[in-house]
C-alpha positions in Angstrom: 0.0 0.0 0.0 1.5 3.3 -1.1 0.9 6.6 0.5 1.7 10.0 -1.0 1.6 13.2 0.9 1.7 16.3 -1.2 2.1 19.0 1.5 2.3 19.1 5.3 1.5 22.4 7.1 2.3 23.1 10.7 1.6 26.2 12.8 3.6 26.6 16.0 3.1 29.3 18.6 4.8 30.1 21.8 3.4 32.0 24.8 6.9 32.6 26.1 6.5 30.5 29.3 6.2 26.9 30.4 3.1 24.8 30.6 2.0 26.3 33.9 1.5 29.8 32.4 -1.8 28.8 30.7 -3.3 27.9 34.0 -1.9 30.9 35.8 -3.2 33.3 33.1 -6.7 31.9 33.2 -7.1 32.7 36.9 -6.4 29.2 38.2 -3.7 28.8 40.7 -1.0 26.2 40.0 -1.1 23.3 42.5 1.5 23.6 45.2 1.6 20.3 47.2 4.4 17.9 47.8 4.8 15.7 44.7 3.2 18.1 42.2 6.2 17.7 39.8 5.9 13.9 40.0 2.2 14.1 39.3 2.8 16.4 36.3 5.5 14.0 35.0 3.2 11.0 35.4 0.4 12.7 33.6 2.8 13.7 30.7 4.1 10.1 30.5 0.6 8.7 30.4 -0.3 11.1 27.6 2.8 10.1 25.6 2.0 6.4 26.1 -1.6 7.0 25.0 -0.5 8.9 21.8 2.1 6.2 21.0 -0.5 3.5 21.3 -2.9 5.5 19.2 -0.6 6.0 16.2 1.2 2.7 16.4 1.0 0.5 13.2 2.1 -3.0 12.6 4.9 -3.7 10.2 5.7 0.0 9.9 9.3 0.8 8.9 10.4 4.4 9.3 
């Protein structure tokens, strides 16, 4: 099975700060409890695993 992609467009933007800036700018306070960094790391790791599983294909050679 052959696939041809003519064009790929990507728009990137930066708000100039880390991930916590969006929550802070919307009026929410960032959580400040022991282990907050570990919880954020675990959430990011779960999301990456979920995305990997979603786009995984059998017999795909890159």
